[in-house]
C-alpha positions in Angstrom: 23.9 -24.6 11.9 21.8 -22.8 9.3 19.5 -19.8 9.3 16.2 -20.6 7.8 13.3 -18.1 7.0 9.7 -19.3 6.1 8.6 -17.1 3.3 6.3 -19.0 1.1 2.9 -17.4 2.2 0.8 -15.0 0.2 -0.2 -12.4 2.8 -3.5 -11.6 1.1 -4.4 -9.0 3.7 -1.5 -6.8 2.7 -2.8 -6.4 -0.8 -1.9 -4.5 -3.1 1.8 -5.1 -2.1 1.4 -8.8 -2.2 -0.3 -8.9 -5.5 3.1 -9.0 -7.0 5.2 -9.8 -3.9 5.5 -12.3 -1.2 4.8 -11.0 2.1 8.5 -11.2 3.1 9.4 -8.7 0.5 7.0 -6.0 1.6 9.3 -3.0 2.6 9.2 -1.8 6.3 12.0 0.9 6.2 12.6 2.7 3.1 13.5 -0.2 0.7 14.2 -2.6 3.5 11.9 -5.5 3.5 11.0 -7.9 6.1 13.2 -10.3 4.6 16.3 -7.9 4.8 15.7 -7.7 8.5 15.6 -11.4 8.8 18.8 -12.0 7.0 20.6 -9.1 8.6 19.7 -10.6 12.0 20.8 -14.1 11.1 24.1 -12.7 9.6 24.8 -10.8 12.7 24.8 -14.0 14.8 27.0 -15.7 12.5 24.6 -17.6 10.5 25.5 -16.9 6.9 24.2 -20.0 5.3 20.3 -19.4 4.9 17.7 -21.4 3.7 14.5 -19.5 2.5 11.5 -21.7 1.8 9.6 -19.8 -0.9 6.2 -20.3 -2.7 3.7 -17.6 -3.5 5.5 -15.1 -6.1 8.8 -17.1 -5.6 10.3 -15.5 -8.6 10.5 -12.2 -6.8 12.8 -13.7 -4.3 14.8 -15.5 -7.2 15.2 -12.1 -8.8 16.6 -10.5 -5.5 18.7 -13.3 -4.5 22.0 -12.2 -5.7 21.5 -8.7 -4.4 20.2 -10.1 -0.9 23.4 -12.3 -0.8 25.6 -9.4 -1.4 23.9 -6.9 0.9 24.0 -9.2 3.9 26.8 -11.4 3.2 25.1 -14.6 3.2 24.7 -17.6 0.9 20.9 -18.3 0.1 19.4 -21.5 -0.8 15.9 -21.3 -1.9 13.6 -24.4 -1.2 10.2 -24.5 -3.2 6.7 -25.1 -1.6 4.7 -26.3 -4.3 1.4 -26.0 -2.5 2.0 -22.6 -0.8 -1.2 -21.2 -2.2 -3.2 -24.4 -1.2 -1.9 -25.6 2.0 -0.6 -23.9 5.3 2.8 -23.8 6.6 3.2 -27.2 8.3 3.8 -28.4 4.9 5.9 -25.5 4.1 8.5 -26.2 6.8 8.5 -29.9 6.1 9.8 -29.2 2.6 12.9 -27.9 4.3 13.4 -31.2 6.2 16.6 -32.2 4.7 18.2 -28.8 5.7 17.0 -28.4 9.1 18.7 -31.8 9.9 21.7 -29.6 10.2 20.3 -27.5 12.9 18.5 -24.6 12.1 17.6 -21.0 13.7 14.2 -20.5 12.0 12.5 -17.3 11.6 9.0 -16.4 10.1 9.3 -14.3 7.1 6.5 -12.0 8.5 8.0 -11.0 11.7 9.9 -7.9 12.4 12.1 -8.1 15.4 15.5 -7.1 16.7 18.6 -9.4 16.6 18.2 -9.8 20.4 15.6 -12.5 19.7 18.3 -14.5 17.7 20.8 -14.0 20.4 18.5 -15.1 23.2 17.9 -18.4 21.5 21.5 -19.1 20.6 22.6 -18.2 24.1 20.1 -20.5 25.9 21.6 -23.1 28.1 21.2 -26.6 27.1 18.3 -28.1 28.9 17.7 -31.4 27.3 15.3 -30.2 24.7 16.0 -30.3 20.9 13.5 -27.4 20.1 13.5 -24.0 21.9 10.7 -21.4 21.2 11.2 -17.7 21.5 8.3 -16.3 23.6 7.0 -12.9 24.6 5.8 -13.2 28.1 5.3 -9.3 28.5 2.9 -8.2 25.9 -1.0 -8.2 26.3 -2.5 -11.1 24.4 -5.5 -11.2 22.2 -7.4 -13.9 20.1 -5.3 -14.2 17.0 -1.8 -14.6 18.5 0.0 -18.1 18.6 -0.2 -18.6 22.5 1.5 -20.9 24.6 1.1 -22.6 27.9 3.7 -24.5 30.1 3.9 -27.3 32.4 7.1 -27.8 34.5 8.8 -25.5 32.4 8.1 -27.1 29.1 5.6 -26.7 26.3 2.2 -28.0 26.9 0.1 -26.1 24.5 0.7 -23.9 21.4 -2.4 -22.7 19.5 -4.3 -19.6 18.6 -7.4 -21.2 19.9 -6.8 -20.5 23.4 -8.3 -17.9 26.2 -5.5 -15.3 26.4 -6.1 -15.3 30.3 -4.8 -18.8 30.3 -1.7 -18.2 28.3 2.0 -18.0 29.4 2.8 -15.9 26.3 3.0 -15.7 22.6 5.5 -17.7 20.4 6.9 -14.8 18.1 7.9 -17.0 15.1 11.6 -17.9 15.9 12.8 -21.3 16.9 16.0 -23.0 17.5 16.0 -26.4 15.9 18.8 -28.5 17.3 20.0 -31.3 14.8 18.8 -34.2 17.1 15.1 -33.1 16.6 15.2 -33.1 12.8 13.8 -36.5 12.0 11.1 -36.3 14.8 10.2 -33.0 13.7 9.9 -33.9 10.1 7.8 -36.9 11.0 5.5 -34.7 13.2 5.0 -32.3 10.6 4.0 -34.9 8.1 1.5 -36.3 10.6 0.1 -32.7 11.0 -0.4 -31.8 7.3 -1.6 -35.3 6.4 -4.3 -34.9 9.2 -5.2 -31.3 7.9 -3.2 -29.5 5.2 -4.4 -26.1 6.7 -2.7 -26.6 9.9 0.4 -24.6 11.0 3.8 -25.9 11.9 3.2 -24.8 15.4 0.6 -27.8 15.2 3.5 -29.9 14.5 5.2 -28.8 17.7 1.9 -29.8 19.5 2.1 -33.3 17.9 5.6 -33.6 19.2 4.3 -32.8 22.7 1.6 -35.2 22.3 4.3 -38.0 21.6 6.0 -37.0 24.8 8.8 -34.7 23.3 10.4 -32.0 25.3 10.0 -28.4 23.8 11.0 -25.5 25.9 10.7 -21.7 25.7 13.1 -18.7 25.9 11.4 -15.6 27.1 12.7 -12.5 25.0 12.0 -9.9 27.5 10.5 -6.5 26.7 11.1 -6.2 22.8 9.3 -4.3 20.3 8.5 -6.7 17.6 5.3 -7.2 15.4 3.9 -10.1 13.2 2.8 -8.5 9.9 -0.5 -9.8 8.9 -2.3 -6.7 7.6 -2.0 -3.0 7.1 -2.2 -1.9 10.7 0.5 -4.5 11.5 2.5 -3.0 8.6 2.3 0.5 10.0 3.6 -0.7 13.4 6.4 -2.5 11.6 7.3 0.9 9.8 7.3 2.6 13.2 10.0 0.3 14.9 12.1 -1.0 12.1 14.3 1.8 11.6 15.3 1.5 15.3 17.1 -2.0 14.5 
């Protein structure tokens, strides 16, 4: 199994940091970046072969590749999304389809969370599903979160376009992709971005559900984490990142 980090996005709401850097390289604890935390977490659970999907300002990741590998004891493979500034991340994850065929623990490159999230996913019991989502079922929800509902213990809906009162919880941007899911996930992602290139990879999960696939969730418990979309989120990330 590989580690995988989705780090191709531009992060325009974090300018001026992202004028020259991808969002994943924005610092959150001294010189420690969001990508540093992701790689540190993956290495801590034994995933030392890591695929990073890059796109916007990809050269900045290339320039730091050797240092990141040395600092975290990992081997990085960089996969390029050639449409990172035009299309959304359903296509971005599809670009790594040959790699997640080996099985992957995927984390978003804009999420700051502790390693307990990775451990929760990896320690989950086999339940007949090939895709397992980390979900926060504790925090209050608002409009922008990627919300989920369940039916009979499996994923029913995953979308931002949901009344928060209807949601079971929030998908936090971490997924265990077992090897058996790879071909079906790749096909669902392709169908998703061909329908609308601005859709999210989570819409690919919804496509799988519509096809009758079983996707399950793993509650992460009470965990301090944040998805870094704007400067308020960045301030929160800097409040909690040092504790990890």
